[in-house]
MIDRENZA-588431 format. One record per atom (N, C-alpha, C): atom name; z, x, y; residue number from 1. Coordinates in steps of 0.1 Angstrom, whole numbers, always signed. Example, Ala and Ser with C-alpha at 12.3 -4.5 7.8 and 13.67 -1.06 7.14 Angstrom:
<atoms>
@torgu N | z +78 | x +132 | y -57 | nukol 1
@torgu CA | z +78 | x +123 | y -45 | nukol 1
@torgu C | z +78 | x +132 | y -33 | nukol 1
@torgu N | z +71 | x +128 | y -22 | nukol 2
@torgu CA | z +71 | x +137 | y -11 | nukol 2
@torgu C | z +79 | x +129 | y +0 | nukol 2
</atoms>
This chain:
<atoms>
@torgu N | z -1 | x +7 | y -12 | nukol 1
@torgu CA | z -1 | x -1 | y -2 | nukol 1
@torgu C | z -1 | x +9 | y +13 | nukol 1
@torgu N | z -10 | x +7 | y +21 | nukol 2
@torgu CA | z -9 | x +14 | y +36 | nukol 2
@torgu C | z +2 | x +11 | y +44 | nukol 2
@torgu N | z +2 | x +20 | y +51 | nukol 3
@torgu CA | z +16 | x +18 | y +60 | nukol 3
@torgu C | z +17 | x +5 | y +69 | nukol 3
@torgu N | z +0 | x +4 | y +75 | nukol 4
@torgu CA | z +4 | x -8 | y +83 | nukol 4
@torgu C | z +5 | x -18 | y +78 | nukol 4
@torgu N | z -1 | x -21 | y +65 | nukol 5
@torgu CA | z -1 | x -31 | y +52 | nukol 5
@torgu C | z +14 | x -34 | y +51 | nukol 5
@torgu N | z +21 | x -23 | y +47 | nukol 6
@torgu CA | z +37 | x -25 | y +47 | nukol 6
@torgu C | z +42 | x -34 | y +58 | nukol 6
@torgu N | z +41 | x -27 | y +69 | nukol 7
@torgu CA | z +46 | x -32 | y +82 | nukol 7
@torgu C | z +43 | x -48 | y +84 | nukol 7
@torgu N | z +31 | x -49 | y +83 | nukol 8
@torgu CA | z +25 | x -64 | y +87 | nukol 8
@torgu C | z +30 | x -72 | y +75 | nukol 8
@torgu N | z +36 | x -67 | y +64 | nukol 9
@torgu CA | z +40 | x -77 | y +54 | nukol 9
@torgu C | z +53 | x -80 | y +56 | nukol 9
@torgu N | z +60 | x -72 | y +63 | nukol 10
@torgu CA | z +76 | x -72 | y +69 | nukol 10
@torgu C | z +76 | x -82 | y +79 | nukol 10
@torgu N | z +67 | x -82 | y +86 | nukol 11
@torgu CA | z +64 | x -90 | y +100 | nukol 11
@torgu C | z +62 | x -104 | y +95 | nukol 11
@torgu N | z +53 | x -106 | y +83 | nukol 12
@torgu CA | z +49 | x -119 | y +80 | nukol 12
@torgu C | z +63 | x -123 | y +72 | nukol 12
@torgu N | z +66 | x -121 | y +63 | nukol 13
@torgu CA | z +80 | x -122 | y +56 | nukol 13
@torgu C | z +91 | x -127 | y +67 | nukol 13
@torgu N | z +95 | x -122 | y +76 | nukol 14
@torgu CA | z +105 | x -124 | y +85 | nukol 14
@torgu C | z +95 | x -136 | y +94 | nukol 14
@torgu N | z +85 | x -137 | y +98 | nukol 15
@torgu CA | z +80 | x -150 | y +105 | nukol 15
@torgu C | z +82 | x -159 | y +95 | nukol 15
@torgu N | z +79 | x -163 | y +81 | nukol 16
@torgu CA | z +81 | x -173 | y +76 | nukol 16
@torgu C | z +93 | x -180 | y +70 | nukol 16
@torgu N | z +104 | x -168 | y +74 | nukol 17
@torgu CA | z +117 | x -176 | y +74 | nukol 17
@torgu C | z +123 | x -188 | y +82 | nukol 17
@torgu N | z +113 | x -188 | y +91 | nukol 18
@torgu CA | z +112 | x -200 | y +103 | nukol 18
@torgu C | z +103 | x -213 | y +96 | nukol 18
@torgu N | z +97 | x -212 | y +89 | nukol 19
@torgu CA | z +88 | x -224 | y +83 | nukol 19
@torgu C | z +74 | x -222 | y +81 | nukol 19
@torgu N | z +64 | x -234 | y +85 | nukol 20
@torgu CA | z +49 | x -230 | y +82 | nukol 20
@torgu C | z +45 | x -225 | y +94 | nukol 20
@torgu N | z +42 | x -210 | y +97 | nukol 21
@torgu CA | z +36 | x -205 | y +107 | nukol 21
@torgu C | z +23 | x -206 | y +112 | nukol 21
@torgu N | z +20 | x -210 | y +123 | nukol 22
@torgu CA | z +9 | x -215 | y +129 | nukol 22
@torgu C | z +5 | x -203 | y +141 | nukol 22
@torgu N | z +14 | x -197 | y +146 | nukol 23
@torgu CA | z +12 | x -186 | y +157 | nukol 23
@torgu C | z +23 | x -177 | y +158 | nukol 23
@torgu N | z +21 | x -164 | y +160 | nukol 24
@torgu CA | z +33 | x -152 | y +163 | nukol 24
@torgu C | z +29 | x -145 | y +174 | nukol 24
@torgu N | z +36 | x -138 | y +183 | nukol 25
@torgu CA | z +40 | x -132 | y +195 | nukol 25
@torgu C | z +46 | x -120 | y +192 | nukol 25
@torgu N | z +38 | x -107 | y +195 | nukol 26
@torgu CA | z +43 | x -96 | y +188 | nukol 26
@torgu C | z +46 | x -87 | y +204 | nukol 26
@torgu N | z +55 | x -78 | y +201 | nukol 27
@torgu CA | z +56 | x -66 | y +213 | nukol 27
@torgu C | z +55 | x -54 | y +204 | nukol 27
@torgu N | z +44 | x -45 | y +205 | nukol 28
@torgu CA | z +38 | x -33 | y +198 | nukol 28
@torgu C | z +43 | x -21 | y +211 | nukol 28
@torgu N | z +52 | x -15 | y +204 | nukol 29
@torgu CA | z +52 | x +0 | y +212 | nukol 29
@torgu C | z +43 | x +9 | y +213 | nukol 29
@torgu N | z +37 | x +15 | y +226 | nukol 30
@torgu CA | z +28 | x +24 | y +224 | nukol 30
@torgu C | z +27 | x +36 | y +216 | nukol 30
@torgu N | z +38 | x +38 | y +211 | nukol 31
@torgu CA | z +42 | x +49 | y +200 | nukol 31
@torgu C | z +47 | x +47 | y +190 | nukol 31
@torgu N | z +46 | x +31 | y +186 | nukol 32
@torgu CA | z +51 | x +24 | y +175 | nukol 32
@torgu C | z +48 | x +35 | y +160 | nukol 32
@torgu N | z +52 | x +31 | y +148 | nukol 33
@torgu CA | z +48 | x +42 | y +136 | nukol 33
@torgu C | z +34 | x +38 | y +133 | nukol 33
@torgu N | z +29 | x +28 | y +137 | nukol 34
@torgu CA | z +12 | x +25 | y +136 | nukol 34
@torgu C | z +6 | x +20 | y +147 | nukol 34
@torgu N | z -5 | x +25 | y +151 | nukol 35
@torgu CA | z -10 | x +17 | y +165 | nukol 35
@torgu C | z -12 | x +4 | y +162 | nukol 35
@torgu N | z -12 | x -5 | y +174 | nukol 36
@torgu CA | z -12 | x -13 | y +177 | nukol 36
@torgu C | z -23 | x -21 | y +173 | nukol 36
@torgu N | z -36 | x -18 | y +176 | nukol 37
@torgu CA | z -49 | x -24 | y +174 | nukol 37
@torgu C | z -48 | x -22 | y +156 | nukol 37
@torgu N | z -43 | x -13 | y +149 | nukol 38
@torgu CA | z -46 | x -12 | y +133 | nukol 38
@torgu C | z -36 | x -21 | y +128 | nukol 38
@torgu N | z -24 | x -25 | y +133 | nukol 39
@torgu CA | z -16 | x -35 | y +128 | nukol 39
@torgu C | z -22 | x -47 | y +131 | nukol 39
@torgu N | z -29 | x -51 | y +144 | nukol 40
@torgu CA | z -32 | x -66 | y +143 | nukol 40
@torgu C | z -44 | x -66 | y +135 | nukol 40
@torgu N | z -53 | x -55 | y +134 | nukol 41
@torgu CA | z -65 | x -58 | y +125 | nukol 41
@torgu C | z -57 | x -65 | y +110 | nukol 41
@torgu N | z -49 | x -54 | y +104 | nukol 42
@torgu CA | z -44 | x -56 | y +92 | nukol 42
@torgu C | z -37 | x -72 | y +91 | nukol 42
@torgu N | z -29 | x -76 | y +102 | nukol 43
@torgu CA | z -24 | x -88 | y +102 | nukol 43
@torgu C | z -37 | x -99 | y +100 | nukol 43
@torgu N | z -47 | x -97 | y +108 | nukol 44
@torgu CA | z -57 | x -109 | y +109 | nukol 44
@torgu C | z -64 | x -110 | y +95 | nukol 44
@torgu N | z -64 | x -99 | y +86 | nukol 45
@torgu CA | z -70 | x -97 | y +76 | nukol 45
@torgu C | z -59 | x -108 | y +63 | nukol 45
@torgu N | z -45 | x -105 | y +68 | nukol 46
@torgu CA | z -37 | x -111 | y +56 | nukol 46
@torgu C | z -34 | x -124 | y +59 | nukol 46
@torgu N | z -33 | x -129 | y +72 | nukol 47
@torgu CA | z -32 | x -142 | y +78 | nukol 47
@torgu C | z -42 | x -152 | y +88 | nukol 47
@torgu N | z -42 | x -162 | y +85 | nukol 48
@torgu CA | z -48 | x -169 | y +97 | nukol 48
@torgu C | z -42 | x -174 | y +110 | nukol 48
@torgu N | z -28 | x -171 | y +111 | nukol 49
@torgu CA | z -24 | x -176 | y +125 | nukol 49
@torgu C | z -29 | x -168 | y +133 | nukol 49
@torgu N | z -25 | x -177 | y +145 | nukol 50
@torgu CA | z -29 | x -172 | y +158 | nukol 50
@torgu C | z -17 | x -158 | y +163 | nukol 50
@torgu N | z -24 | x -148 | y +167 | nukol 51
@torgu CA | z -17 | x -137 | y +168 | nukol 51
@torgu C | z -18 | x -132 | y +184 | nukol 51
@torgu N | z -7 | x -135 | y +189 | nukol 52
@torgu CA | z -5 | x -127 | y +204 | nukol 52
@torgu C | z +3 | x -116 | y +204 | nukol 52
@torgu N | z -2 | x -103 | y +211 | nukol 53
@torgu CA | z +5 | x -94 | y +213 | nukol 53
@torgu C | z +5 | x -86 | y +227 | nukol 53
@torgu N | z +13 | x -75 | y +228 | nukol 54
@torgu CA | z +15 | x -73 | y +239 | nukol 54
@torgu C | z +17 | x -57 | y +239 | nukol 54
@torgu N | z +16 | x -46 | y +242 | nukol 55
@torgu CA | z +19 | x -34 | y +246 | nukol 55
@torgu C | z +29 | x -29 | y +253 | nukol 55
@torgu N | z +44 | x -23 | y +246 | nukol 56
@torgu CA | z +51 | x -17 | y +255 | nukol 56
@torgu C | z +47 | x -2 | y +259 | nukol 56
@torgu N | z +48 | x -3 | y +269 | nukol 57
@torgu CA | z +47 | x +14 | y +274 | nukol 57
@torgu C | z +57 | x +23 | y +272 | nukol 57
@torgu N | z +51 | x +36 | y +263 | nukol 58
@torgu CA | z +61 | x +47 | y +260 | nukol 58
@torgu C | z +70 | x +51 | y +273 | nukol 58
@torgu N | z +82 | x +51 | y +275 | nukol 59
@torgu CA | z +89 | x +58 | y +285 | nukol 59
@torgu C | z +100 | x +72 | y +279 | nukol 59
@torgu N | z +101 | x +81 | y +290 | nukol 60
@torgu CA | z +109 | x +90 | y +284 | nukol 60
@torgu C | z +115 | x +98 | y +294 | nukol 60
@torgu N | z +129 | x +105 | y +290 | nukol 61
@torgu CA | z +137 | x +112 | y +300 | nukol 61
@torgu C | z +135 | x +125 | y +297 | nukol 61
@torgu N | z +134 | x +135 | y +306 | nukol 62
@torgu CA | z +132 | x +146 | y +308 | nukol 62
@torgu C | z +142 | x +158 | y +313 | nukol 62
@torgu N | z +147 | x +168 | y +310 | nukol 63
@torgu CA | z +160 | x +178 | y +316 | nukol 63
@torgu C | z +154 | x +182 | y +327 | nukol 63
@torgu N | z +141 | x +178 | y +333 | nukol 64
@torgu CA | z +138 | x +183 | y +345 | nukol 64
@torgu C | z +140 | x +172 | y +355 | nukol 64
@torgu N | z +144 | x +159 | y +354 | nukol 65
@torgu CA | z +147 | x +146 | y +360 | nukol 65
@torgu C | z +139 | x +138 | y +359 | nukol 65
@torgu N | z +127 | x +141 | y +352 | nukol 66
@torgu CA | z +115 | x +128 | y +353 | nukol 66
@torgu C | z +119 | x +120 | y +345 | nukol 66
@torgu N | z +118 | x +106 | y +350 | nukol 67
@torgu CA | z +118 | x +95 | y +338 | nukol 67
@torgu C | z +107 | x +87 | y +340 | nukol 67
@torgu N | z +99 | x +82 | y +329 | nukol 68
@torgu CA | z +86 | x +74 | y +333 | nukol 68
@torgu C | z +79 | x +76 | y +320 | nukol 68
@torgu N | z +66 | x +73 | y +320 | nukol 69
@torgu CA | z +58 | x +72 | y +311 | nukol 69
@torgu C | z +52 | x +90 | y +307 | nukol 69
@torgu N | z +50 | x +91 | y +292 | nukol 70
@torgu CA | z +49 | x +106 | y +289 | nukol 70
@torgu C | z +37 | x +108 | y +291 | nukol 70
@torgu N | z +30 | x +123 | y +290 | nukol 71
@torgu CA | z +15 | x +126 | y +288 | nukol 71
@torgu C | z +17 | x +126 | y +272 | nukol 71
@torgu N | z +8 | x +118 | y +266 | nukol 72
@torgu CA | z +5 | x +118 | y +251 | nukol 72
@torgu C | z -7 | x +126 | y +249 | nukol 72
@torgu N | z -2 | x +137 | y +240 | nukol 73
@torgu CA | z -14 | x +145 | y +237 | nukol 73
@torgu C | z -22 | x +145 | y +223 | nukol 73
@torgu N | z -16 | x +135 | y +215 | nukol 74
@torgu CA | z -19 | x +134 | y +203 | nukol 74
@torgu C | z -15 | x +120 | y +197 | nukol 74
@torgu N | z -19 | x +112 | y +188 | nukol 75
@torgu CA | z -14 | x +101 | y +184 | nukol 75
@torgu C | z -22 | x +99 | y +171 | nukol 75
@torgu N | z -13 | x +95 | y +161 | nukol 76
@torgu CA | z -19 | x +91 | y +146 | nukol 76
@torgu C | z -11 | x +84 | y +141 | nukol 76
@torgu N | z -9 | x +80 | y +127 | nukol 77
@torgu CA | z +3 | x +71 | y +119 | nukol 77
@torgu C | z +14 | x +82 | y +118 | nukol 77
@torgu N | z +25 | x +74 | y +121 | nukol 78
@torgu CA | z +39 | x +80 | y +119 | nukol 78
@torgu C | z +41 | x +94 | y +129 | nukol 78
@torgu N | z +31 | x +97 | y +135 | nukol 79
@torgu CA | z +35 | x +110 | y +146 | nukol 79
@torgu C | z +24 | x +110 | y +161 | nukol 79
@torgu N | z +30 | x +117 | y +167 | nukol 80
@torgu CA | z +26 | x +117 | y +182 | nukol 80
@torgu C | z +31 | x +127 | y +186 | nukol 80
@torgu N | z +26 | x +135 | y +196 | nukol 81
@torgu CA | z +27 | x +146 | y +205 | nukol 81
@torgu C | z +30 | x +142 | y +220 | nukol 81
@torgu N | z +41 | x +142 | y +225 | nukol 82
@torgu CA | z +44 | x +140 | y +240 | nukol 82
@torgu C | z +45 | x +151 | y +249 | nukol 82
@torgu N | z +45 | x +150 | y +260 | nukol 83
@torgu CA | z +51 | x +162 | y +270 | nukol 83
@torgu C | z +53 | x +153 | y +283 | nukol 83
@torgu N | z +66 | x +159 | y +291 | nukol 84
@torgu CA | z +66 | x +155 | y +302 | nukol 84
@torgu C | z +57 | x +162 | y +313 | nukol 84
@torgu N | z +51 | x +150 | y +321 | nukol 85
@torgu CA | z +40 | x +151 | y +330 | nukol 85
@torgu C | z +43 | x +159 | y +339 | nukol 85
@torgu N | z +55 | x +162 | y +344 | nukol 86
@torgu CA | z +60 | x +170 | y +355 | nukol 86
@torgu C | z +62 | x +184 | y +353 | nukol 86
@torgu N | z +67 | x +188 | y +339 | nukol 87
@torgu CA | z +72 | x +203 | y +337 | nukol 87
@torgu C | z +66 | x +206 | y +322 | nukol 87
@torgu N | z +61 | x +199 | y +313 | nukol 88
@torgu CA | z +51 | x +203 | y +303 | nukol 88
@torgu C | z +61 | x +204 | y +288 | nukol 88
@torgu N | z +77 | x +200 | y +294 | nukol 89
@torgu CA | z +84 | x +202 | y +283 | nukol 89
@torgu C | z +83 | x +191 | y +274 | nukol 89
@torgu N | z +89 | x +189 | y +260 | nukol 90
@torgu CA | z +89 | x +179 | y +254 | nukol 90
@torgu C | z +102 | x +173 | y +257 | nukol 90
@torgu N | z +101 | x +158 | y +263 | nukol 91
@torgu CA | z +111 | x +148 | y +267 | nukol 91
@torgu C | z +117 | x +141 | y +257 | nukol 91
@torgu N | z +127 | x +133 | y +261 | nukol 92
@torgu CA | z +136 | x +123 | y +251 | nukol 92
@torgu C | z +126 | x +111 | y +252 | nukol 92
@torgu N | z +123 | x +107 | y +242 | nukol 93
@torgu CA | z +116 | x +93 | y +244 | nukol 93
@torgu C | z +125 | x +82 | y +240 | nukol 93
@torgu N | z +125 | x +72 | y +251 | nukol 94
@torgu CA | z +135 | x +62 | y +254 | nukol 94
@torgu C | z +133 | x +48 | y +251 | nukol 94
@torgu N | z +117 | x +47 | y +249 | nukol 95
@torgu CA | z +110 | x +33 | y +251 | nukol 95
@torgu C | z +98 | x +33 | y +242 | nukol 95
@torgu N | z +94 | x +25 | y +235 | nukol 96
@torgu CA | z +79 | x +26 | y +233 | nukol 96
@torgu C | z +79 | x +25 | y +221 | nukol 96
@torgu N | z +87 | x +23 | y +209 | nukol 97
@torgu CA | z +83 | x +28 | y +196 | nukol 97
@torgu C | z +88 | x +19 | y +189 | nukol 97
@torgu N | z +94 | x +6 | y +193 | nukol 98
@torgu CA | z +97 | x -6 | y +182 | nukol 98
@torgu C | z +82 | x -17 | y +182 | nukol 98
@torgu N | z +83 | x -24 | y +172 | nukol 99
@torgu CA | z +76 | x -35 | y +168 | nukol 99
@torgu C | z +83 | x -47 | y +168 | nukol 99
@torgu N | z +84 | x -57 | y +178 | nukol 100
@torgu CA | z +92 | x -68 | y +177 | nukol 100
@torgu C | z +84 | x -83 | y +176 | nukol 100
@torgu N | z +88 | x -91 | y +170 | nukol 101
@torgu CA | z +86 | x -104 | y +170 | nukol 101
@torgu C | z +89 | x -110 | y +182 | nukol 101
@torgu N | z +85 | x -117 | y +191 | nukol 102
@torgu CA | z +91 | x -122 | y +203 | nukol 102
@torgu C | z +92 | x -137 | y +201 | nukol 102
@torgu N | z +82 | x -143 | y +193 | nukol 103
@torgu CA | z +81 | x -156 | y +193 | nukol 103
@torgu C | z +71 | x -163 | y +180 | nukol 103
@torgu N | z +79 | x -172 | y +172 | nukol 104
@torgu CA | z +69 | x -178 | y +162 | nukol 104
@torgu C | z +69 | x -195 | y +163 | nukol 104
@torgu N | z +59 | x -198 | y +163 | nukol 105
@torgu CA | z +53 | x -211 | y +161 | nukol 105
@torgu C | z +53 | x -217 | y +149 | nukol 105
@torgu N | z +58 | x -228 | y +150 | nukol 106
@torgu CA | z +57 | x -231 | y +133 | nukol 106
@torgu C | z +53 | x -248 | y +137 | nukol 106
@torgu N | z +44 | x -252 | y +126 | nukol 107
@torgu CA | z +41 | x -267 | y +124 | nukol 107
@torgu C | z +51 | x -278 | y +125 | nukol 107
</atoms>
């Protein structure tokens, strides 16, 4: 089972706890374990629900004092390379890695 399939199955299972689902809204972190477009494509292959989604930007805090979006140098499954846009050091990631179910609409 691919990584995005496992995550999609978890989302589907969680949503179905609420009843017969017809629509779901997700928030997908810019640096979540799987790229958002790949997760949405996987979900669309597995279910026929309406899928709404929004991306949550990655945010960092750096020792140099910078707080804000990082420079993303590389991105893939389960990895990313980021740096502080101000000093080029590796900052602390503070937001933008989670996948959240925001809303489930049932029949």
